C-alpha positions in Angstrom: 33.6 -23.8 -69.0 29.8 -22.5 -68.6 29.5 -25.1 -66.0 32.9 -24.6 -64.1 32.3 -21.1 -63.9 28.6 -21.8 -62.1 30.3 -23.9 -60.0 32.6 -21.3 -58.7 30.0 -18.7 -58.6 27.8 -20.8 -56.7 30.7 -21.8 -54.2 32.0 -18.1 -54.0 28.4 -17.0 -53.2 27.4 -19.7 -50.4 31.5 -18.6 -48.8 30.2 -15.1 -48.5 26.9 -15.8 -47.1 28.3 -18.2 -45.3 30.5 -15.2 -43.5 28.6 -12.4 -43.5 26.2 -15.2 -40.9 29.4 -15.9 -39.0 30.2 -12.3 -38.6 26.1 -11.2 -37.6 26.7 -13.5 -35.1 29.9 -12.7 -33.4 29.1 -9.3 -33.4 25.3 -9.7 -32.5 25.0 -7.5 -29.7 26.1 -4.9 -31.9 22.9 -5.4 -33.7 20.6 -5.3 -30.2 18.1 -2.4 -30.2 19.0 0.6 -27.6 17.2 -0.4 -24.1 14.2 1.6 -23.3 16.0 5.0 -21.2 14.1 7.2 -19.9 14.6 10.5 -19.1 13.5 13.4 -15.8 12.7 16.8 -16.3 15.1 17.9 -19.0 14.5 20.9 -20.3 11.1 21.6 -18.5 10.0 24.6 -17.1 10.6 26.2 -14.2 6.7 25.8 -14.1 6.6 22.3 -14.6 9.1 21.6 -12.1 7.1 23.3 -9.7 3.7 22.2 -10.2 5.5 18.7 -9.5 7.2 19.4 -6.5 3.8 20.8 -5.5 1.7 18.0 -6.0 4.6 15.0 -4.2 4.9 17.5 -0.8 0.9 17.3 -0.8 0.8 13.9 -1.6 4.2 13.1 0.7 1.4 14.0 4.0 -1.0 11.9 1.9 0.8 8.6 1.6 2.0 8.8 5.5 -2.1 9.7 6.6 -3.1 6.5 4.7 0.0 4.1 4.9 0.9 3.9 1.1 4.1 3.8 0.0 5.9 7.2 1.5 9.0 6.8 -1.0 7.9 6.8 -4.3 5.2 8.2 -6.2 4.1 8.4 -9.7 3.0 11.7 -11.0 0.6 12.7 -14.0 0.7 16.1 -15.2 -1.8 16.2 -18.1 -1.7 20.1 -18.7 1.6 18.8 -20.5 1.3 17.9 -24.2 1.2 14.2 -24.8 3.9 13.7 -27.4 6.7 14.7 -24.0 7.1 13.0 -21.0 4.7 13.6 -18.1 4.5 10.7 -16.1 7.2 10.5 -13.7 8.6 7.9 -11.0 8.9 10.7 -8.2 11.3 9.7 -4.9 9.6 11.1 -2.2 12.6 11.0 0.2 15.4 12.7 -2.1 12.3 14.7 -3.6 13.9 14.3 -7.5 12.2 12.8 -10.0 13.9 9.0 -11.0 12.3 8.2 -13.8 9.7 9.9 -16.8 7.9 8.7 -19.8 4.8 9.6 -21.8 1.5 8.5 -21.4 -1.8 9.0 -23.6 -5.2 10.6 -22.2 -8.7 9.1 -23.1 -10.2 9.9 -26.1 -13.5 10.4 -24.6 -15.2 8.3 -27.4 -15.3 11.5 -29.2 -12.5 11.0 -31.9 -8.9 11.8 -31.8 -8.1 14.5 -28.9 -4.8 16.6 -28.7 -5.7 18.0 -25.4 -7.3 15.6 -22.5 -10.3 16.0 -20.8 -12.0 14.7 -18.2 -15.0 13.0 -16.8 -16.0 10.0 -13.8 -18.9 8.8 -15.4 -19.2 5.2 -16.6 -18.4 4.1 -20.3 -17.8 8.1 -20.9 -14.0 7.0 -22.3 -12.3 10.1 -20.9 -9.6 10.1 -18.1 -9.9 10.8 -14.7 -8.1 13.1 -12.4 -6.9 12.1 -8.6 -5.2 9.8 -6.2 -5.3 5.9 -6.9 -4.1 3.0 -5.3 -2.2 1.1 -7.8 -3.5 -2.5 -7.3 -2.5 -6.2 -8.2 -1.1 -7.5 -11.9 -2.9 -9.3 -14.4 -2.6 -9.9 -17.7 -5.0 -8.3 -19.9 -6.0 -7.3 -23.7 -3.1 -5.6 -24.1 -1.0 -8.0 -21.6 0.3 -7.0 -18.1 -2.0 -4.4 -16.3 -2.2 -2.7 -13.1 -5.5 -2.5 -11.7 -6.5 1.5 -10.1 -8.8 1.9 -7.5 -9.8 5.9 -7.1 -9.1 7.3 -4.1 -10.9 10.3 -4.8 -14.8 12.4 -5.8 -13.3 12.4 -9.6 -12.0 9.0 -10.2 -14.3 7.0 -7.7 -15.6 4.8 -10.2 -12.3 3.5 -11.8 -12.3 0.4 -10.9 -16.1 -0.3 -12.4 -14.9 1.7 -15.8 -12.0 -0.8 -15.9 -9.7 2.1 -15.7 -5.9 0.0 -15.4 -2.4 1.3 -16.0 -1.3 -0.8 -19.1 1.2 -0.4 -21.9 0.2 -0.1 -25.7 2.8 -0.9 -28.5 1.6 2.5 -30.5 2.7 4.5 -27.4 6.5 5.3 -28.4 9.2 5.1 -25.8 11.0 8.4 -26.5 9.3 12.2 -26.7 7.8 12.5 -30.2 6.7 16.0 -29.3 5.0 18.8 -30.9 3.4 15.3 -32.5 1.2 13.8 -30.3 0.9 10.4 -29.5 -2.7 8.3 -29.5 -5.6 8.0 -27.3 -6.6 6.0 -25.0 -10.0 4.9 -23.7 -9.7 6.7 -20.5 -6.4 4.3 -19.3 -3.4 6.2 -18.6 -1.8 3.9 -21.0 2.1 3.9 -21.6 4.7 2.0 -23.4 5.6 -1.3 -23.2 9.2 -0.6 -22.0 8.1 1.9 -19.7 5.6 -0.6 -18.1 8.7 -2.8 -17.5 10.7 -0.3 -15.5 7.2 0.7 -13.5 6.4 -2.6 -12.5 9.7 -3.1 -11.4 8.6 -0.4 -8.5 5.4 -2.0 -7.9 5.9 -5.1 -8.1 8.9 -4.6 -5.3 6.6 -2.3 -3.4 5.9 -3.3 0.1 2.8 -0.9 0.6 0.6 0.1 -2.4 2.3 2.8 -4.7 0.0 5.9 -5.2 -0.2 7.5 -8.8 -2.2 11.1 -9.1 -3.4 12.1 -12.3 -3.3 15.8 -12.6 -4.0 18.9 -14.9 
């Protein structure tokens, strides 16, 4: 009798396991994580929006004068808290934000820094303010990365300092404010999902895209 019960229970367990297995694969799309969705200037103050628009106006003329991509640019407002979206893809033709995401600032090799500090000094570990030309991509320590060339006196050592645009798994895909995000060693470091979106824009551009990090 005990052997019979064990056999029945074994068959019942196996049947339920098969049903669960089949259910999972039949409805597999429902278990997929939601894709990364960047949000534009939602809930931002008029001051932040005005600052962004003012930088975009200046950068539009700069791209025209120096033969960069005149349709789109990247703007990083380091005056905004790191837990908020502060890296913006800006449509220069429509004067509007296309995408936005989180970006880390440098720790200046002085422990965790809630607020950004800036330096152009080699081995400083700090972020550098100024305009950058986004160069070719390569596979680095953190995977896909883009070379950056400083275009101002405030970031002229960017290439020598190995300051690049790259992602890091610990940068969240969504805002965390009031909790700040992690620091970098001076690189504009974004989330993997956001970098994938930026990569599509950079790689499809016939002319170099300009990024402006400001405070």
